[in-house]
C-alpha positions as CSV (number, residue, x, y, z in Angstrom):
1,M,76.5,112.6,79.7
2,S,75.3,109.8,77.4
3,Y,75.9,106.0,77.5
4,D,74.1,102.9,76.3
5,L,75.2,99.9,78.3
6,A,72.4,97.8,77.0
7,F,73.6,98.3,73.4
8,R,77.2,97.4,74.5
9,Y,76.0,94.2,76.2
10,N,74.0,93.2,73.2
11,Q,76.9,93.9,70.9
12,A,79.2,91.8,73.1
13,L,76.7,88.9,73.0
14,D,76.6,89.0,69.2
15,P,79.8,90.6,67.8
16,S,79.3,89.0,64.3
17,A,79.2,92.5,62.7
18,L,82.6,93.3,64.1
19,I,84.9,91.7,61.4
20,T,87.8,94.2,61.3
21,I,90.4,95.4,63.8
22,G,89.2,99.0,63.3
23,T,85.5,98.3,64.0
24,T,86.2,96.0,66.9
25,L,88.6,98.5,68.5
26,H,85.9,101.2,68.1
27,A,83.4,99.0,69.9
28,I,85.8,98.3,72.7
29,Q,86.6,102.0,73.1
30,A,82.9,102.8,73.1
31,A,82.2,100.2,75.8
32,I,85.0,101.6,77.9
33,T,83.6,105.1,77.5
34,D,80.1,103.9,78.5
35,C,81.5,102.2,81.6
36,R,83.3,105.3,82.7
37,N,80.3,107.5,82.1
38,A,78.2,105.1,84.2
39,G,80.8,104.7,86.9
40,I,81.3,101.0,86.2
41,E,84.6,99.3,86.7
42,L,85.8,98.5,83.2
43,E,88.3,95.8,84.3
44,T,85.4,93.6,85.3
45,D,82.7,94.7,82.9
46,P,81.5,91.6,80.9
47,A,80.9,93.6,77.7
48,V,84.4,95.0,77.6
49,I,86.0,91.6,78.4
50,L,83.9,89.8,75.7
51,L,84.7,92.4,73.1
52,V,88.4,92.3,73.8
53,R,88.3,88.5,73.5
54,H,86.5,88.9,70.2
55,L,89.4,91.1,69.0
56,S,91.7,88.1,69.4
57,Q,89.4,86.1,67.1
58,V,89.4,88.9,64.5
59,C,93.2,88.7,64.5
60,A,93.3,84.9,64.4
61,D,93.8,84.7,60.7
62,R,96.6,87.2,60.6
63,P,100.2,86.2,60.1
64,A,102.0,84.4,63.0
65,D,103.8,86.3,65.7
66,A,107.3,85.5,64.3
67,E,106.4,86.9,60.8
68,L,104.8,90.0,62.3
69,R,107.9,90.6,64.5
70,R,110.2,90.3,61.4
71,E,108.0,92.8,59.6
72,C,108.1,95.2,62.6
73,M,111.9,95.0,62.6
74,S,112.0,95.5,58.8
75,R,109.8,98.6,59.1
76,I,112.0,100.0,61.9
77,A,115.0,99.7,59.7
78,T,113.2,101.4,56.8
79,L,112.2,104.3,59.1
80,K,115.8,104.7,60.3
81,N,116.8,105.2,56.7
82,R,113.9,107.6,56.0
83,P,114.2,110.7,58.1
84,V,110.8,111.6,59.7
85,L,111.0,115.1,58.3
86,K,110.4,113.6,54.8
87,T,107.3,111.8,56.0
88,L,105.9,114.9,57.8
89,A,106.5,117.0,54.7
90,L,104.5,114.6,52.6
91,R,101.6,114.2,55.1
92,G,101.5,117.7,56.6
93,V,101.1,118.6,60.2
94,A,98.1,121.0,60.1
95,Y,95.6,120.3,62.9
96,D,97.8,117.5,64.2
97,E,99.5,118.8,67.4
98,P,101.7,115.7,68.1
99,A,102.9,115.8,64.4
100,K,103.6,119.5,64.7
101,R,105.6,119.1,67.9
102,L,107.7,116.4,66.1
103,F,108.1,118.6,63.1
104,H,109.6,121.4,65.2
105,S,111.8,119.1,67.2
106,E,113.2,117.4,64.1
107,G,113.4,120.7,62.3
108,R,115.6,122.2,65.0
109,S,117.8,119.1,64.9
110,A,118.1,119.3,61.1
111,L,119.1,122.9,61.1
112,R,121.6,122.3,63.9
113,R,123.2,119.6,61.7
114,L,123.3,122.0,58.8
115,A,125.1,124.6,61.0
116,E,127.7,121.9,61.9
117,A,128.1,121.1,58.2
118,L,128.6,124.8,57.5
119,G,131.2,125.0,60.2
120,L,129.3,127.6,62.2
121,E,130.5,128.3,65.8
122,D,128.0,127.9,68.6
123,D,127.8,131.7,69.3
124,S,127.5,132.7,65.6
125,F,123.9,131.6,65.1
126,D,120.6,130.9,66.8
127,I,117.8,128.6,66.0
128,R,114.3,129.7,66.8
129,S,110.9,128.0,66.4
130,N,107.5,129.6,65.8
131,K,104.6,127.2,65.9
132,A,102.0,129.7,64.8
133,G,98.3,128.6,64.6
134,P,96.9,125.1,64.3
135,A,96.2,125.4,60.5
136,V,99.8,125.8,59.6
137,S,103.1,124.2,60.3
138,G,104.8,127.3,61.6
139,E,108.5,127.7,60.9
140,V,111.9,126.8,62.3
141,T,114.7,129.3,61.5
142,L,118.5,129.3,61.6
143,H,119.9,132.8,61.6
144,G,123.6,133.3,61.4
145,E,126.0,136.2,60.8
146,T,125.9,135.7,57.0
147,L,122.9,133.4,56.3
148,W,119.2,132.8,57.1
149,V,117.6,129.5,56.6
150,Q,113.9,128.7,57.3
151,L,112.0,125.4,57.2
152,S,108.2,125.4,56.9
153,L,105.4,123.4,55.2
154,G,103.3,126.0,53.6
155,P,101.7,127.3,50.4
156,F,104.9,127.2,48.3
157,G,104.5,123.5,47.5
158,P,106.8,120.6,47.4
159,D,110.5,121.1,46.9
160,R,110.2,124.6,48.4
161,E,110.0,123.8,52.1
162,V,113.3,125.4,52.8
163,C,114.1,129.0,52.1
164,F,117.6,130.4,52.5
165,R,119.3,133.7,51.7
166,R,122.3,135.7,52.5
167,V,122.1,138.4,55.3
168,R,124.4,141.2,56.5
169,D,124.2,140.1,60.2
170,R,121.9,138.6,62.8
171,Q,119.8,141.7,62.9
172,D,119.1,141.5,59.2
173,H,115.8,139.8,58.8
174,I,115.3,140.7,55.1
175,G,118.5,139.8,53.4
176,E,119.2,139.2,49.7
177,R,117.4,137.1,47.1
178,N,115.5,134.0,48.4
179,N,116.7,130.6,47.3
180,W,114.6,127.4,47.7
181,A,115.3,123.8,48.6
182,S,113.4,120.7,49.6
183,V,113.3,118.8,52.9
184,R,115.1,115.9,51.0
185,E,118.1,118.2,50.6
186,L,118.0,119.5,54.2
187,V,118.3,116.0,55.7
188,E,121.5,115.5,53.8
189,P,123.4,118.4,55.6
190,D,126.9,118.0,54.1
191,R,125.6,118.0,50.5
192,F,123.1,120.8,51.2
193,A,125.8,122.9,53.0
194,T,127.9,122.7,49.8
195,R,125.0,124.1,47.8
196,V,124.3,126.9,50.3
197,R,127.9,128.0,50.3
198,R,128.0,128.0,46.5
199,E,124.7,129.9,45.9
200,L,125.2,132.4,48.7
201,K,128.9,132.7,47.9
202,L,129.9,131.9,51.5
203,P,133.5,131.1,52.4
204,T,134.4,127.5,52.9
205,A,134.8,126.5,56.5
206,E,135.9,123.3,58.2
207,P,133.0,121.6,59.9
208,V,133.1,122.0,63.7
209,A,133.2,119.0,66.1
210,P,129.8,117.2,66.3
211,R,127.4,118.4,69.0
212,L,124.5,116.7,70.7
213,V,121.2,117.8,69.2
214,A,117.9,118.1,70.9
């Protein structure tokens, strides 16, 4: 167990080298870690308190609170109009467990919305998720009586994150020829459902009543 309280105290006495939010936060976290390692109460440790106060000085020349609040609200609105699956597809989820959990959660929801757009009844399909190892995204699969759709972020590259094909039944895991689509298409379920029906030559069905998605 290593810690260097003397260094943290000296750094707190002269924080002039800490000129960015990132470096200051790193110093604060390091001071907190040193306190914990040494069994010192961090809420009253002078180095931690001084470094936290220094952070407010680093932020002093940033925009005013009102402007920052407006920017936060603007970014929230932007995120609502940009499904998170698109962002995860761009950045990837390998070796990022929280991002991978979100990918699988959002992937299941997206495939359920596709099932609704296709008019599939609840008992006519299942959605399964395989997270696989940390170096890959794993896959989320919709398997129905006549179609199989799988979402993954893998070696096939952009615009090929979604594979879909026609199958004979829910025991058919091979099916016919593979077709490819992008995450951008998947997050527009009504339009994508039209393409799936056309390319797999599926019968047109009326969408079922909306269901809650997990």
